[in-house]
C-alpha positions in Angstrom: 32.2 -32.7 33.9 28.9 -31.3 32.6 29.8 -32.4 29.0 30.5 -36.0 30.1 27.2 -36.1 32.0 25.5 -35.0 28.9 27.3 -37.6 26.8 26.3 -40.4 29.2 22.7 -39.3 29.2 22.7 -39.2 25.5 24.3 -42.7 25.2 21.7 -44.1 27.6 18.9 -42.8 25.4 20.7 -44.0 22.3 20.9 -47.5 23.8 17.2 -47.5 24.7 16.3 -46.4 21.2 18.6 -49.0 19.7 16.9 -51.8 21.6 13.4 -50.5 20.5 14.5 -50.2 16.9 16.1 -53.7 16.9 12.8 -55.1 18.1 11.0 -53.2 15.3 13.4 -54.4 12.6 13.2 -58.0 13.8 9.7 -58.1 12.2 11.1 -56.9 8.8 12.0 -59.4 6.2 15.5 -57.9 5.8 17.9 -56.8 8.5 19.9 -53.6 8.8 23.5 -53.8 7.6 25.7 -55.5 10.3 26.7 -53.4 13.4 30.2 -54.2 14.7 29.2 -53.1 18.2 27.0 -55.1 20.5 26.5 -51.9 22.6 25.7 -48.8 20.4 27.5 -46.3 22.5 30.9 -47.7 21.6 30.6 -46.3 18.1 29.5 -43.0 19.5 32.5 -42.8 21.8 34.8 -43.5 18.8 33.4 -40.5 17.0 33.3 -38.2 20.0 36.9 -39.0 21.1 38.7 -39.2 17.7 36.5 -37.3 15.2 36.3 -38.3 11.5 39.9 -39.5 11.4 39.2 -42.1 14.1 35.9 -43.0 12.5 37.5 -43.6 9.2 40.2 -45.9 10.7 37.5 -47.7 12.7 35.4 -48.3 9.7 38.3 -49.5 7.7 39.2 -52.0 10.4 35.8 -53.7 10.4 35.3 -53.6 6.6 37.0 -56.9 5.9 35.2 -58.6 8.7 31.6 -57.3 8.0 31.6 -56.4 4.4 31.1 -53.3 2.3 28.1 -51.9 4.1 27.7 -51.5 7.9 25.7 -49.8 10.5 26.8 -47.6 13.5 24.6 -46.2 16.2 26.1 -42.7 16.5 22.7 -41.1 17.2 19.1 -42.3 17.7 19.0 -43.0 13.9 21.0 -45.8 12.4 24.0 -44.5 10.4 24.9 -46.7 7.5 28.3 -46.5 5.9 29.1 -47.7 2.3 32.6 -48.6 1.3 31.9 -50.2 -2.1 31.8 -48.4 -5.4 29.2 -50.6 -7.0 26.8 -50.1 -4.1 27.5 -46.3 -4.2 26.6 -46.3 -8.0 23.5 -48.4 -7.3 22.3 -45.9 -4.6 23.4 -42.5 -5.9 23.0 -43.0 -9.7 20.6 -45.8 -10.4 18.3 -45.1 -7.5 19.2 -41.4 -7.1 15.7 -40.0 -6.2 15.3 -42.2 -3.2 18.8 -41.4 -1.8 18.8 -37.6 -2.6 17.5 -36.2 0.7 19.5 -35.0 3.7 19.0 -35.9 7.4 17.3 -33.3 9.6 19.8 -30.6 10.4 21.5 -30.5 13.7 20.7 -27.3 15.8 23.8 -25.4 15.0 23.6 -26.4 11.3 20.0 -25.2 11.3 21.2 -21.7 12.5 24.1 -21.5 10.1 22.0 -22.6 7.1 19.0 -20.4 8.0 16.8 -23.5 8.4 18.3 -25.4 5.5 18.1 -22.5 3.0 21.2 -23.7 1.2 22.3 -26.2 -1.4 24.6 -28.6 0.6 22.2 -29.5 3.4 18.8 -28.4 2.0 16.0 -30.9 1.9 15.3 -32.4 -1.5 12.4 -30.4 -2.9 11.3 -27.3 -4.8 13.4 -24.8 -2.8 16.5 -26.9 -3.1 16.0 -27.4 -6.8 15.6 -23.6 -7.3 18.7 -22.8 -5.3 20.8 -25.4 -7.1 19.5 -24.5 -10.6 20.3 -20.8 -9.9 23.9 -21.6 -9.0 24.5 -24.0 -11.9 22.8 -22.0 -14.6 23.6 -18.4 -13.5 27.1 -18.7 -12.0 28.6 -22.1 -12.9 27.4 -22.3 -16.5 30.4 -22.5 -18.8 29.6 -19.2 -20.5 29.4 -17.5 -17.1 32.6 -19.2 -15.9 34.4 -17.7 -18.9 33.3 -14.2 -17.8 35.5 -14.6 -14.7 38.7 -15.2 -16.6 40.1 -11.7 -15.8 39.4 -12.5 -12.1 41.4 -15.7 -12.3 44.3 -13.9 -14.0 44.1 -11.2 -11.2 44.4 -14.0 -8.6 47.3 -15.6 -10.5 49.2 -12.3 -10.4 48.6 -12.1 -6.6 50.0 -15.7 -6.2 53.0 -15.0 -8.4 53.8 -11.7 -6.6 53.8 -13.5 -3.3 55.9 -16.4 -4.5 58.5 -14.1 -6.2 58.9 -12.2 -3.0 60.6 -15.2 -1.6 63.2 -15.1 -4.4 63.5 -18.8 -4.7 65.5 -19.0 -1.5 63.1 -18.7 1.4 60.7 -21.6 2.2 57.0 -20.9 1.3 54.1 -22.3 3.4 52.2 -22.9 0.2 48.7 -23.4 1.4 48.6 -20.0 3.1 49.0 -18.3 -0.2 46.7 -20.7 -2.1 43.9 -20.3 0.5 44.1 -16.5 0.3 44.2 -16.4 -3.5 41.2 -18.8 -3.9 39.3 -16.9 -1.2 39.9 -13.6 -3.0 38.6 -15.2 -6.2 35.4 -16.5 -4.6 34.8 -13.2 -2.8 34.9 -11.5 -6.2 32.5 -14.0 -7.8 30.2 -13.8 -4.8 30.0 -10.0 -4.3 31.1 -8.7 -7.7 33.9 -6.4 -6.6 37.6 -6.6 -6.0 37.9 -6.0 -2.3 41.2 -4.8 -0.9 43.3 -7.2 1.1 42.1 -5.9 4.5 38.4 -6.5 3.5 39.2 -9.9 2.1 41.0 -10.9 5.3 38.1 -9.6 7.4 35.6 -11.8 5.5 38.0 -14.7 5.6 38.5 -14.4 9.4 34.7 -14.6 10.3 34.3 -17.5 7.8 37.2 -19.6 9.0 36.5 -19.0 12.7 33.0 -20.5 12.4 34.2 -23.2 10.0 37.1 -24.5 12.2 35.1 -24.0 15.4 32.3 -26.4 14.3 34.1 -29.3 16.1 34.0 -27.4 19.3 30.4 -26.5 19.0 29.2 -30.0 17.9 28.5 -30.8 21.6 25.7 -28.3 21.5 23.8 -30.6 19.1 23.2 -33.1 21.9 20.0 -32.3 23.6 20.0 -28.5 22.8 17.4 -27.6 25.5 19.8 -29.0 28.1 23.0 -27.7 26.6 21.5 -24.2 26.5 21.4 -24.5 30.3 24.6 -26.2 31.2 26.7 -24.9 28.2 25.2 -21.5 28.1 28.5 -19.7 27.6 29.4 -21.9 24.6 26.0 -21.2 23.0 26.6 -17.5 23.5 30.0 -17.7 21.9 28.5 -19.6 18.9 25.7 -17.1 18.4 28.1 -14.1 18.8 30.2 -15.6 16.0 27.2 -15.9 13.8 26.2 -12.3 14.5 29.7 -11.1 13.6 29.5 -13.0 10.4 26.3 -11.0 9.6 28.1 -7.8 10.5 30.8 -8.5 7.9 28.8 -10.0 5.1 25.6 -7.9 5.2 27.2 -4.6 4.2 28.7 -6.3 1.1 25.3 -7.7 0.2 23.5 -4.4 0.8 26.1 -2.6 -1.3 25.5 -5.0 -4.1 21.8 -4.6 -3.8 22.2 -0.9 -4.3 24.3 -1.4 -7.4 21.7 -3.8 -8.9 18.9 -1.3 -8.2 20.8 1.6 -9.7 21.6 -0.5 -12.8 17.9 -1.3 -13.3 17.1 2.4 -13.4 19.7 3.2 -16.1 19.9 -0.2 -17.8 19.2 1.2 -21.3 21.2 4.4 -20.9 24.7 3.0 -20.9 25.3 -0.1 -23.0 29.1 0.2 -22.7 28.7 -0.1 -18.9 26.6 -3.2 -19.3 29.2 -4.8 -21.5 31.9 -4.6 -18.7 29.5 -5.7 -15.9 30.1 -9.2 -14.5 27.2 -10.8 -12.7 27.9 -11.9 -9.1 26.3 -14.6 -7.1 24.6 -12.1 -4.8 22.9 -10.5 -7.9 21.2 -13.9 -8.7 20.1 -14.4 -5.1 18.5 -11.0 -4.9 16.3 -11.9 -7.9 15.1 -15.3 -6.6 11.6 -16.0 -5.4 11.1 -19.1 -3.2 8.5 -21.3 -4.9 6.8 -22.7 -1.8 6.6 -19.4 0.1 6.1 -16.9 -2.7 8.7 -14.5 -1.3 12.2 -13.3 -1.9 15.1 -14.6 0.1 15.7 -12.6 3.4 19.1 -11.3 4.3 19.9 -14.1 6.8 19.3 -16.7 4.0 21.5 -14.8 1.6 24.2 -14.7 4.2 24.0 -18.4 4.6 24.1 -19.0 0.8 27.1 -16.7 0.4 28.9 -18.4 3.3 28.3 -21.8 1.7 29.6 -20.5 -1.6 32.8 -19.1 -0.1 33.6 -22.2 2.0 32.8 -24.8 -0.6 34.8 -23.1 -3.4 37.8 -22.1 -1.3 38.9 -24.9 1.1 38.3 -27.8 -1.3 40.3 -26.1 -4.1 43.1 -24.8 -1.9 43.4 -28.2 -0.2 43.5 -30.1 -3.5 46.1 -27.7 -5.0 48.3 -28.2 -1.9 48.1 -32.0 -2.2 48.9 -31.9 -5.9 51.9 -29.6 -5.4 53.1 -31.7 -2.5 53.3 -34.7 -4.8 55.0 -32.7 -7.6 57.6 -31.6 -5.0 58.0 -35.1 -3.8 58.2 -36.6 -7.3 60.5 -34.3 -9.3 60.3 -36.5 -12.4 56.5 -36.1 -12.6 57.0 -32.3 -12.2 59.5 -32.2 -15.0 57.3 -34.3 -17.3 54.4 -31.9 -16.7 56.7 -28.9 -17.4 57.7 -30.5 -20.7 54.1 -30.9 -21.7 53.4 -27.3 -20.8 56.4 -26.0 -22.8 55.4 -28.1 -25.8 51.9 -26.6 -25.8 52.5 -22.9 -25.0 56.2 -22.5 -25.8 59.0 -21.1 -23.6 58.3 -17.4 -24.1 54.6 -17.4 -23.3 53.9 -15.3 -20.2 51.3 -17.7 -18.8 49.2 -20.8 -19.6 45.8 -19.6 -20.9 42.6 -21.3 -19.9 42.2 -22.6 -23.5 45.7 -24.2 -23.4 44.9 -26.5 -20.5 42.4 -28.4 -22.6 45.3 -29.6 -24.8 47.4 -31.0 -21.8 46.5 -34.6 -21.2 49.3 -35.2 -18.7 48.2 -32.2 -16.7 44.6 -33.6 -16.5 46.1 -36.9 -15.4 48.1 -35.2 -12.6 45.0 -33.4 -11.3 42.8 -36.6 -11.5 45.4 -38.6 -9.6 45.6 -35.8 -7.0 41.8 -36.0 -6.5 41.8 -39.8 -6.4 44.7 -40.2 -4.0 43.8 -37.1 -1.8 40.1 -36.3 -2.1 39.6 -33.1 -0.1 36.6 -34.8 1.7 36.8 -38.4 2.7 33.0 -38.7 3.0 30.3 -37.1 0.9 27.8 -35.2 3.0 25.3 -37.6 4.6 22.3 -38.7 2.5 18.9 -39.7 3.8 16.4 -42.0 2.0 12.8 -41.0 1.3 11.4 -44.5 1.7 12.3 -48.0 2.9 14.7 -49.4 0.4 17.1 -52.3 -0.1 20.9 -51.9 -0.7 23.4 -54.8 -0.9 20.8 -57.2 0.5 20.1 -55.1 3.6 17.3 -52.8 4.6 17.9 -49.0 4.6 15.0 -47.6 6.6 13.0 -44.5 5.6 14.8 -41.4 6.9 17.8 -43.5 7.7 21.2 -41.7 7.2 23.6 -43.2 4.7 27.3 -42.2 4.2 29.6 -43.0 1.3 33.3 -43.3 1.9 35.0 -41.3 -0.9 38.6 -42.0 0.0 38.2 -45.8 0.4 36.4 -46.0 -3.0 39.1 -44.1 -4.7 41.8 -46.3 -3.2 40.1 -49.7 -3.9 43.0 -52.0 -4.8 40.7 -54.2 -6.9 40.4 -51.2 -9.3 43.7 -49.3 -8.8 47.1 -51.0 -8.9 49.2 -49.6 -6.0 46.4 -47.3 -4.9 48.5 -45.4 -2.3 51.1 -44.5 -4.9 50.9 -41.2 -6.9 50.9 -42.4 -10.6 49.3 -40.0 -13.1 50.2 -42.4 -15.8 47.3 -44.6 -14.7 45.0 -42.1 -16.4 46.9 -42.0 -19.7 46.1 -44.1 -22.7 43.0 -45.8 -21.3 40.5 -47.0 -23.8 37.7 -45.7 -21.6 38.4 -42.5 -19.6 37.5 -42.5 -15.9 34.1 -40.7 -15.4 34.5 -38.6 -12.3 30.8 -37.8 -12.3 30.1 -41.5 -11.7 27.2 -41.7 -14.1 28.6 -44.6 -16.1 30.1 -46.3 -13.1 32.1 -45.2 -10.0 35.8 -45.8 -9.8 36.4 -42.5 -7.8 34.0 -39.9 -6.6 35.9 -36.8 -5.3 32.8 -34.7 -6.1 30.2 -37.2 -5.0 27.7 -38.6 -7.6 24.1 -38.5 -8.6 21.6 -35.8 -7.9 23.7 -34.3 -5.1 27.0 -34.2 -7.0 29.0 -31.1 -6.3 27.6 -28.4 -8.6 31.0 -26.8 -8.9 32.7 -29.8 -10.5 33.5 -28.0 -13.7 34.7 -24.8 -12.0 36.9 -26.8 -9.6 38.5 -28.8 -12.4 39.3 -25.6 -14.4 40.8 -23.9 -11.3 43.0 -26.9 -10.5 44.2 -27.3 -14.0 44.8 -23.6 -14.6 46.7 -22.9 -11.4 48.8 -26.1 -11.3 49.8 -25.5 -15.0 50.8 -21.9 -14.3 52.6 -22.6 -11.0 54.7 -25.3 -12.7 55.4 -23.2 -15.8 56.6 -20.2 -13.7 58.6 -22.1 -11.0 60.6 -25.1 -10.2 59.2 -26.5 -6.9 61.8 -28.0 -4.6 61.8 -29.7 -1.2 63.2 -27.8 1.8 65.9 -29.6 3.7 64.5 -30.5 7.1 60.9 -30.0 5.9 60.6 -32.9 3.5 57.2 -33.7 2.2 55.0 -35.7 4.6 51.7 -37.0 3.3 50.2 -37.6 6.7 46.5 -36.5 6.8 44.7 -34.3 9.2 40.9 -33.8 9.4 39.7 -30.2 9.5 36.8 -28.9 7.3 38.7 -30.7 4.5 41.3 -33.4 4.8 44.5 -31.4 4.9 48.2 -32.1 5.2 49.1 -32.6 8.9 52.4 -30.8 8.2 51.7 -28.1 5.6 53.8 -28.1 2.5 56.9 -26.0 2.8 58.8 -25.6 -0.5 61.1 -23.4 -2.5 59.6 -21.8 -5.6 62.6 -21.1 -7.9 61.7 -18.9 -10.9 62.3 -20.6 -14.3 62.8 -17.2 -16.0 63.7 -13.6 -15.1 60.9 -11.8 -13.3 59.9 -8.5 -14.8 
């Protein structure tokens, strides 16, 4: 009951602000994009009751009626939604600096990000540029990515051992193994050491509990001073989870700090040791100095950045891998064509597909691109905020207004893609002009976003998708399980996952030694 009283109070305030803002905007030369609701709280109720899945369906239903850009009053600020690829390119690429900021963080996000000391939600400015540049140049630079090749091979062995244990006869819940493997890889890249399975699962537990609990805790963002009184136990639960995350991650960060300090003391003594050393993400964070505050990152901020790194690199990749494998199971002819290409490039006796081999596999790249187009792991990019009043599509986007870009709808635009809901990798083959997934030359699909806020891990993600799909198809024939046929129904969690997780048989193509 307290929650609904809180919602009603918030909606009343939202309605009042809506009327005030409408009066203010009436004096402007250009209006806001059209709002499908006469009363703003209707849009809010849609989101609160149905979540992102309901919001997506709702926006799709009014798109034909109101056009490619609309406004919803979900909070006191207008939320603008863009469903058109040309408008997305105009905003994110051609006018990128104006659209590069983020909205003010919600209270629980502020706690999880240590007051926006992260890359995904950080305000556009010197600190954000430093954190992003550190990630892209020190960890995600191609030369650094190559240094983790042994780690990728280690994770591949983990996956294959797990799949072979089922002997090609027992159904495999594929995503469980993919998620563990990708998480183990990101943990190694983050903290620099191969943790044992128990340690990895401990880190995974605290991360996923917070991540999947966000929907439950979102209510705390409405009038936090009031929710701290009437939803005190839920606040205590949230803060306890955050403390337990610290309890698990901080010992790993402190252990790495000790290693870094010891290496500094004997750096010149053992060159052989230096040659085998692989830099971790934590190493780079310990060395940073914040430009605006002239200080090092504190431990809470490093926890937030490590948490962001683990979540962003794990769920999106594991989800995309599951969607791609689901379509290969569902479409056996596509799977066999891909296997033929792999066999032609590496031969039948090769133990695995090397990272260099995937660059020669055009059909593999087409399969991955089609998976990302048809099933982007996120159906929205994270919300953007504009730094000044600006015009988009003939409408006013007010300063500090929130603007959202609908990734899935753009990638399924039937004016660009023939039969957009079909899985057809061939659409990426033999094109005179290849599709630019960065969006810099024009947007046809944007699974990684576009412009200044494009996902910094785009290169690493593509490598992981191509490398693991190629090896999984080389090693196994993936078949449907009777009674558990592939169902492509979507479900919204942190990413957009399969409502019914893929169950498949992994039949070895050769004897396992």
